[in-house]
C-alpha positions as CSV (number, residue, x, y, z in Angstrom):
1,M,16.2,-30.7,16.7
2,I,12.8,-31.7,17.8
3,C,13.5,-30.0,21.2
4,I,14.2,-26.7,19.5
5,I,10.9,-26.9,17.6
6,A,9.1,-27.9,20.8
7,L,10.7,-25.0,22.6
8,I,9.4,-22.6,20.0
9,V,5.9,-24.1,19.8
10,F,5.4,-24.7,23.5
11,G,7.0,-21.3,24.2
12,I,4.3,-19.6,22.2
13,M,1.5,-21.7,23.5
14,S,2.7,-21.1,27.1
15,I,1.9,-17.4,26.7
16,F,-1.8,-18.3,26.4
17,S,-2.0,-21.6,28.3
18,A,-0.4,-22.3,31.7
19,A,-0.7,-26.0,30.9
20,H,2.1,-25.7,28.3
21,R,4.5,-23.8,30.5
22,K,5.9,-26.9,32.1
23,L,6.5,-28.4,28.6
24,A,8.1,-25.1,27.5
25,A,10.5,-25.3,30.5
26,E,11.2,-28.9,29.8
27,A,11.9,-28.1,26.1
28,F,14.3,-25.3,27.1
29,D,16.2,-27.6,29.4
30,C,16.4,-30.3,26.7
31,T,17.5,-27.8,24.0
32,F,20.2,-26.4,26.3
33,R,21.5,-29.8,27.0
34,K,21.5,-30.7,23.3
35,L,23.4,-27.6,22.4
36,T,26.0,-28.4,25.1
37,L,26.3,-32.0,23.6
38,R,24.5,-33.7,26.5
39,K,21.6,-36.0,26.6
40,C,18.1,-34.7,27.3
41,E,17.4,-35.9,30.9
42,S,13.7,-35.5,30.7
43,K,13.5,-37.7,27.5
44,L,11.2,-35.1,26.0
45,D,12.7,-35.7,22.5
46,V,12.0,-39.5,22.9
47,R,8.5,-38.9,24.1
48,L,7.7,-36.5,21.3
49,K,9.1,-38.9,18.7
50,S,7.0,-41.8,20.1
51,Q,3.9,-39.7,20.1
52,I,4.3,-38.4,16.6
53,V,5.2,-41.9,15.2
54,G,2.3,-43.4,17.2
55,K,-0.2,-41.1,15.6
56,I,1.2,-41.8,12.1
57,I,1.4,-45.6,12.4
58,S,-2.4,-46.0,12.8
59,R,-2.9,-44.5,9.3
60,S,0.2,-45.6,7.5
61,P,2.8,-48.0,8.9
62,K,5.2,-47.4,6.0
63,T,5.1,-43.7,6.6
64,A,5.6,-44.2,10.3
65,K,8.6,-46.4,9.7
66,F,10.1,-43.8,7.4
67,V,9.5,-41.0,9.9
68,Y,11.0,-43.1,12.8
69,K,14.1,-43.9,10.7
70,H,14.7,-40.3,9.5
71,F,13.3,-38.5,12.5
72,E,16.4,-36.4,13.1
73,L,16.7,-35.4,9.5
74,L,13.1,-34.4,9.3
75,S,13.4,-32.4,12.5
76,W,16.2,-30.4,10.9
77,A,14.2,-29.9,7.7
78,F,11.2,-28.6,9.7
79,L,13.4,-26.4,11.8
80,I,15.0,-24.8,8.7
81,L,11.5,-24.3,7.1
82,F,10.3,-22.7,10.3
83,I,13.2,-20.3,10.6
84,A,12.9,-19.4,6.9
85,S,9.1,-18.8,7.3
86,F,9.8,-16.7,10.3
87,V,12.4,-14.6,8.5
88,Y,10.0,-14.0,5.6
89,V,7.2,-13.0,8.0
90,V,9.6,-10.5,9.7
91,I,10.7,-9.1,6.3
92,G,7.1,-8.9,5.2
93,G,6.1,-7.1,8.4
94,Y,9.0,-4.7,8.0
95,N,8.0,-4.0,4.3
96,F,4.3,-3.6,5.3
97,Y,5.2,-1.0,7.9
98,L,7.4,1.0,5.5
99,Y,5.5,0.5,2.2
100,G,2.0,-0.7,3.0
101,N,2.7,-4.2,1.5
102,C,4.9,-7.2,2.2
103,N,7.0,-7.1,-1.0
104,G,8.7,-3.7,-1.2
105,P,7.9,-0.3,-2.6
106,N,4.8,-0.2,-4.8
107,A,4.8,-4.0,-5.1
108,G,1.8,-6.3,-5.6
109,G,1.4,-9.9,-4.7
110,F,-0.1,-11.6,-1.7
111,C,0.6,-10.0,1.7
112,I,-0.5,-11.7,4.9
113,F,-0.9,-8.4,6.7
114,D,-3.1,-7.0,3.8
115,P,-4.9,-10.1,2.5
116,S,-7.4,-8.2,0.4
117,G,-4.6,-6.3,-1.3
118,E,-6.3,-2.9,-0.7
119,N,-2.9,-1.0,-0.4
120,S,-1.8,-2.3,-3.8
121,K,-4.9,-1.4,-5.8
122,F,-5.2,1.4,-8.3
123,S,-7.3,2.4,-11.3
124,L,-5.4,1.7,-14.5
125,Y,-4.7,4.7,-16.7
126,Q,-4.2,4.2,-20.4
127,N,-3.1,7.2,-22.5
128,E,-5.8,7.9,-25.2
129,G,-7.3,4.5,-24.6
130,S,-4.2,2.6,-25.9
131,C,-2.3,-0.1,-24.1
132,A,0.8,0.9,-22.2
133,S,4.0,0.5,-24.2
134,Q,5.6,-1.1,-21.1
135,P,4.0,-3.1,-18.3
136,P,3.1,-1.0,-15.2
137,N,6.3,-0.6,-13.2
138,P,7.1,2.1,-10.6
139,K,10.6,2.5,-11.8
140,Y,9.3,4.2,-14.9
141,L,7.7,7.0,-12.9
142,T,9.7,10.2,-13.0
143,L,9.3,13.9,-12.5
144,S,12.3,14.7,-14.8
145,N,11.5,17.4,-17.4
146,V,8.0,17.7,-16.1
147,D,6.6,21.3,-15.8
148,L,4.7,21.3,-12.5
149,S,4.1,25.1,-12.6
150,I,1.0,24.8,-14.7
151,F,-0.8,22.7,-12.1
152,P,-2.7,24.0,-9.0
153,S,-0.1,24.3,-6.4
154,F,0.3,25.7,-2.8
155,Q,3.9,26.7,-2.2
156,R,4.6,27.4,1.5
157,N,8.4,27.7,1.3
158,Q,8.8,24.3,2.9
159,K,11.4,21.7,2.2
160,N,8.8,18.9,1.7
161,E,6.8,18.6,-1.5
162,V,3.8,16.4,-2.1
163,I,2.4,15.9,-5.6
164,F,-1.0,14.2,-5.7
165,I,-2.2,12.7,-9.1
166,G,-5.6,11.3,-9.0
167,C,-9.0,11.0,-10.6
168,Y,-12.3,12.0,-8.8
169,S,-14.1,8.9,-10.2
170,C,-11.4,6.5,-9.1
171,P,-12.4,4.7,-5.9
172,Y,-8.7,4.3,-4.8
173,T,-8.0,8.0,-5.3
174,R,-11.1,8.8,-3.2
175,E,-9.8,6.4,-0.5
176,A,-6.3,8.0,-0.5
177,W,-7.4,11.7,-0.5
178,P,-8.4,11.9,3.2
179,T,-5.0,10.5,4.1
180,I,-3.2,13.1,1.9
181,R,-5.4,15.8,3.3
182,R,-4.3,14.8,6.8
183,L,-0.7,14.9,5.7
184,L,-1.2,18.5,4.5
185,E,-2.9,19.5,7.7
186,L,-0.4,18.0,10.1
187,D,2.8,18.7,8.2
188,N,3.3,22.0,6.5
189,V,4.4,21.0,3.0
190,N,4.4,22.4,-0.6
191,F,1.5,20.8,-2.4
192,V,0.7,20.2,-6.1
193,F,-2.6,18.7,-7.2
194,A,-3.1,17.1,-10.7
195,H,-6.4,15.7,-12.0
196,L,-5.7,12.8,-14.3
197,P,-9.1,11.4,-15.6
198,A,-9.0,7.7,-15.7
199,K,-12.4,8.0,-17.4
200,K,-12.4,10.2,-20.4
201,D,-15.9,11.5,-19.8
202,T,-14.6,13.5,-16.8
203,N,-12.0,15.5,-18.8
204,F,-14.0,18.7,-18.4
205,I,-13.4,18.6,-14.6
206,S,-9.8,19.7,-15.3
207,N,-11.2,22.8,-17.0
208,V,-13.4,23.6,-13.9
209,L,-10.4,23.0,-11.6
210,T,-8.2,25.4,-13.6
211,C,-10.8,28.1,-13.3
212,A,-11.4,27.5,-9.6
213,Y,-7.7,27.7,-8.9
214,D,-7.3,31.0,-10.8
215,L,-10.3,32.5,-9.1
216,D,-9.8,31.5,-5.5
217,K,-7.2,29.1,-4.1
218,Q,-9.0,28.6,-0.8
219,K,-12.3,27.8,-2.4
220,F,-10.3,25.4,-4.7
221,I,-9.5,23.2,-1.7
222,S,-13.1,23.2,-0.6
223,L,-14.2,22.3,-4.2
224,N,-11.7,19.5,-4.2
225,D,-13.0,18.1,-1.0
226,K,-16.6,18.4,-2.3
227,L,-15.8,16.6,-5.5
228,F,-14.2,13.7,-3.7
229,A,-17.3,13.4,-1.5
230,T,-19.8,13.5,-4.5
231,D,-21.4,10.4,-5.9
232,T,-19.3,9.3,-8.9
233,T,-22.3,9.0,-11.1
234,L,-22.7,12.8,-11.0
235,L,-19.1,13.5,-12.0
236,S,-19.7,12.8,-15.7
237,Q,-22.3,15.6,-15.8
238,E,-20.8,19.0,-16.4
239,E,-23.8,20.8,-15.1
240,E,-23.6,18.9,-11.8
241,V,-19.9,19.7,-11.4
242,L,-20.6,23.4,-12.0
243,K,-23.4,23.3,-9.4
244,I,-20.9,21.8,-6.9
245,S,-18.5,24.6,-7.6
246,A,-21.4,27.1,-6.9
247,S,-22.1,25.3,-3.6
248,V,-18.6,26.2,-2.3
249,G,-19.0,29.9,-3.3
250,F,-18.0,30.2,-7.0
251,D,-20.3,32.1,-9.4
252,L,-22.0,29.5,-11.6
253,E,-22.1,31.6,-14.8
254,T,-18.5,32.8,-14.3
255,M,-17.3,29.2,-13.9
256,K,-19.3,28.0,-16.9
257,A,-17.9,30.7,-19.1
258,C,-14.3,30.3,-17.9
259,S,-14.3,26.5,-18.3
260,H,-15.0,26.8,-22.0
261,T,-12.5,29.5,-23.0
262,N,-9.6,28.6,-25.3
263,A,-7.1,29.6,-22.7
264,T,-8.5,27.2,-20.1
265,V,-8.7,24.3,-22.6
266,E,-5.2,25.0,-23.7
267,I,-3.9,24.8,-20.1
268,T,-5.6,21.5,-19.3
269,E,-4.3,20.0,-22.5
270,K,-0.8,21.0,-21.5
271,Q,-1.3,19.5,-18.1
272,L,-2.2,16.2,-19.7
273,V,0.9,16.3,-21.8
274,E,3.1,16.9,-18.8
275,L,1.3,14.1,-16.8
276,N,2.0,11.6,-19.6
277,K,5.7,12.4,-19.3
278,I,5.6,11.1,-15.8
279,G,4.7,7.6,-16.9
280,V,1.6,7.4,-14.6
281,Y,0.0,4.0,-15.1
282,G,-2.6,4.2,-12.3
283,T,-4.4,6.5,-9.9
284,P,-3.7,7.6,-7.3
285,T,0.0,8.2,-7.7
286,V,1.6,10.3,-5.0
287,F,5.1,11.8,-5.0
288,V,6.5,12.7,-1.6
289,N,9.9,14.5,-2.1
290,G,10.3,12.7,-5.4
291,N,9.4,9.2,-4.1
292,A,6.5,7.7,-5.9
293,V,3.8,5.8,-4.0
294,V,1.0,4.1,-6.1
295,G,-2.3,3.2,-4.7
296,P,-3.9,4.2,-1.3
297,N,-1.6,3.6,1.6
298,P,-1.6,4.1,5.3
299,Y,-0.6,7.5,6.6
300,R,2.8,6.3,7.9
301,V,3.9,5.3,4.4
302,Y,3.7,8.9,3.2
303,S,4.8,10.6,6.4
304,R,8.0,8.6,6.6
305,L,9.1,10.1,3.3
306,L,9.1,13.6,4.7
307,K,12.3,15.3,5.6
């Protein structure tokens, strides 16, 4: 089996080094002969065995003796491990392309293609500051019995629907927003936006958003972009948020008065109740045609869920 391993190793190395191409050809010939139950004429397997054992014997004669005696068995073991590792890398690469991580939809864990784990990060949301009754798990995310009509929405009579749930002060929501914005620009979809404050001191922003949406939907999108671009230290100050709304064309006094009315407060409280029904445990959470994606992900992860 050493010839098969040599074929794989030298085959890869020959791509980058002409010096290994002869060895790769020799390994191929040896492997072919072994598979057809013939001896390796070039004696590559014998040479490799001698070289490996020779390097080991200078450090540990006992280990060298063991390797020499069980060389064929060890070759099989290394081959099986190599194939298993290769399969896992392929599966990981496939998952990374589809889901942005190596371990499946919304999964965490180490991913060689995303070593920093950026695609699996999110800001933890805890209802009323209490611990979640169940550990974070995407399978608990559901839109069943959730009234989405009370949230800012842009219905374009399209078959695709994107629901974006995020917090302006959440760094991962801010990272995801430009990708979602691109999705909305390139693919005509129905869109629902929901502000879920991961930090309780930004609850009032939901009131400002409700007013902005009622007053001017186009300016609402501009306000949304502006808030995501604003320094997070300013987002806990109501006056600063109102000034930002004025910078995109809203009347400052009108927005201030509207955001404090009982009707506005009642709507935002209802929105929070509906969001808690979904089971959101972290921001951002994005639903594309009912499929939940947690954390910022590459554009392809969202776009592949479109019909």
